C-alpha positions as CSV (number, residue, x, y, z in Angstrom):
1,M,18.4,-1.3,-15.9
2,S,18.4,1.9,-18.5
3,G,17.3,5.3,-18.0
4,N,14.5,4.9,-20.6
5,S,13.3,2.3,-17.4
6,K,14.2,4.2,-14.7
7,L,12.1,6.7,-16.2
8,S,9.4,5.2,-17.1
9,R,9.0,3.6,-13.5
10,S,9.3,7.0,-12.2
11,F,6.8,8.1,-14.3
12,L,4.3,5.8,-13.7
13,L,4.5,5.8,-9.8
14,A,4.0,9.3,-9.9
15,I,0.6,8.6,-11.8
16,C,-0.2,5.8,-9.4
17,N,0.6,8.2,-6.2
18,S,-1.6,11.2,-8.0
19,T,-4.2,8.7,-8.6
20,M,-4.2,7.5,-4.9
21,I,-4.2,11.2,-3.8
22,K,-6.9,12.0,-5.9
23,R,-9.3,9.1,-4.5
24,S,-8.2,9.9,-1.1
25,A,-9.0,13.6,-0.9
26,A,-13.1,12.7,-1.1
27,G,-12.9,11.0,2.1
28,E,-14.3,12.7,5.4
29,T,-12.0,11.2,8.1
30,A,-8.5,9.5,7.9
31,A,-9.6,6.1,8.0
32,E,-11.9,6.9,5.1
33,R,-8.9,8.3,2.9
34,L,-7.2,5.6,4.0
35,R,-9.0,3.0,2.5
36,L,-9.6,5.0,-0.6
37,C,-6.1,5.8,-1.1
38,G,-5.7,1.5,-1.2
39,C,-8.5,2.2,-3.4
40,G,-7.1,4.5,-6.1
41,Y,-3.4,2.1,-6.0
42,V,-6.1,-0.6,-7.0
43,D,-7.9,1.2,-9.6
44,F,-4.3,2.3,-11.1
45,A,-3.2,-1.4,-11.3
46,L,-6.9,-2.4,-13.2
47,H,-6.6,0.8,-15.4
48,W,-2.8,0.1,-16.7
49,P,-1.9,-3.3,-15.7
50,Q,1.1,-3.4,-18.1
51,H,2.0,-0.1,-16.6
52,F,2.0,-1.6,-13.1
53,L,3.9,-4.7,-13.9
54,I,6.8,-2.5,-15.0
55,M,6.6,-0.6,-12.0
56,F,7.2,-3.7,-9.6
57,D,8.0,-6.8,-11.9
58,L,11.6,-5.3,-12.7
59,P,14.3,-6.7,-10.6
60,S,14.7,-4.5,-7.6
61,K,18.8,-4.5,-8.0
62,G,18.4,-2.3,-11.1
63,R,16.0,0.3,-9.1
64,S,17.4,3.6,-7.4
65,R,17.6,3.2,-3.9
66,D,17.0,7.2,-4.3
67,D,13.4,6.1,-6.1
68,I,12.0,9.8,-5.3
69,A,8.6,9.3,-6.6
70,G,8.6,5.7,-4.9
71,K,9.1,7.3,-1.4
72,N,6.2,10.1,-2.5
73,A,4.0,7.0,-3.2
74,F,5.4,5.2,0.5
75,Q,4.8,8.9,1.5
76,T,1.1,9.2,0.7
77,L,0.7,6.2,2.3
78,L,2.1,6.6,5.4
79,G,0.7,10.0,5.9
80,S,-2.8,8.2,5.4
81,I,-1.3,5.8,8.5
82,I,-0.4,8.7,10.5
83,E,-3.5,10.8,10.2
84,S,-5.4,7.4,10.7
85,Q,-3.8,6.9,13.6
86,K,-3.6,10.8,15.1
87,E,-7.8,9.9,14.5
88,G,-7.6,7.0,16.9
89,A,-8.9,4.4,14.0
90,L,-5.2,2.8,13.9
91,P,-2.9,2.1,17.1
92,E,-0.3,4.5,18.3
93,G,3.1,3.4,17.5
94,D,5.6,2.9,14.6
95,P,3.5,3.6,11.6
96,H,6.0,1.7,8.9
97,P,4.9,-1.4,9.6
98,L,1.0,-0.8,9.4
99,A,2.0,1.2,5.9
100,L,3.7,-2.2,4.6
101,M,0.4,-4.5,5.7
102,A,-2.3,-2.0,4.0
103,W,0.3,-1.8,1.0
104,S,0.5,-6.0,1.1
105,V,-3.2,-6.0,1.2
106,V,-3.9,-3.6,-1.6
107,H,-0.5,-4.9,-3.7
108,G,-2.3,-8.6,-3.3
109,I,-5.7,-7.3,-4.4
110,A,-4.1,-5.8,-7.3
111,K,-1.8,-8.5,-8.4
112,L,-4.4,-11.1,-8.0
113,A,-6.9,-9.2,-10.0
114,I,-4.9,-7.9,-13.1
115,S,-3.7,-11.7,-13.2
116,G,-7.3,-13.1,-13.5
117,N,-7.1,-14.4,-10.1
118,L,-9.9,-12.8,-8.6
119,P,-13.7,-14.4,-9.6
120,Y,-14.7,-10.4,-10.0
121,T,-15.4,-7.7,-12.4
122,S,-13.4,-4.6,-12.0
123,R,-16.4,-2.7,-10.2
124,Q,-16.6,-5.8,-7.8
125,V,-12.5,-5.7,-7.2
126,L,-12.7,-1.8,-6.2
127,D,-15.7,-2.9,-4.1
128,F,-13.6,-5.9,-2.5
129,T,-10.6,-3.5,-1.6
130,Q,-13.1,-1.7,0.0
131,Y,-14.4,-4.3,2.1
132,A,-10.6,-5.5,2.8
133,S,-9.4,-2.1,3.8
134,E,-12.2,-1.8,5.9
135,A,-11.2,-4.9,7.6
136,F,-8.0,-3.9,7.6
137,V,-8.7,-0.5,9.2
138,S,-11.1,-2.1,11.8
139,G,-8.7,-5.1,12.8
140,M,-5.8,-3.2,13.3
141,G,-7.7,-0.9,15.3
142,N,-8.9,-3.4,17.9
143,L,-5.0,-5.1,18.0
144,N,-2.7,-4.2,21.0
145,W,0.3,-3.1,19.4
146,P,3.1,-4.5,20.7
147,G,5.9,-2.3,19.4
148,K,8.2,-2.0,16.7
149,F,9.6,-4.7,14.8
150,N,13.3,-5.6,13.8
151,G,12.4,-7.7,10.7
152,K,14.6,-10.4,12.5
153,S,12.8,-13.9,12.7
154,D,13.2,-16.5,15.3
155,R,13.9,-20.4,14.7
156,T,10.1,-20.5,14.9
157,G,9.7,-17.9,11.9
158,R,8.2,-15.5,13.7
159,T,9.2,-11.7,13.6
160,K,11.1,-10.7,16.8
161,L,9.9,-7.2,18.3
162,R,12.3,-4.5,19.2
163,G,13.0,-5.0,22.8
164,G,11.6,-8.3,23.0
């Protein structure tokens, strides 16, 4: 990846992060801020679909592991998860798997929306994102969180838990 592509990706990630932060600021609770953070992510994708594709569809082997803008954006999400845990809206424990799940939900919605695979207008996509985010928080809030994931699968394809 050329230096210009790295700069562009970093710049776009910083703008996306700013959108997430601005959107989440309107929330009164940590769980609301988490849901709004996800809406900010999808809103960025809807407004700038080509930019969103540049951020994520370039081969990862060309990306720097020291991508500060990417880490900052993930830290915004992780901070929302941790605050939601402190508030009691999400289960205690390692916040990283929860952040990856939340990101997966909104990233999937964003990719489906910008590729024309959701039967919704942009406004409806944001409403859908809000409902999906609410389902994530309410569903995870009721989950008995078993522990940390080690990222390895057994022969059945199930992810093993650390210590389990």
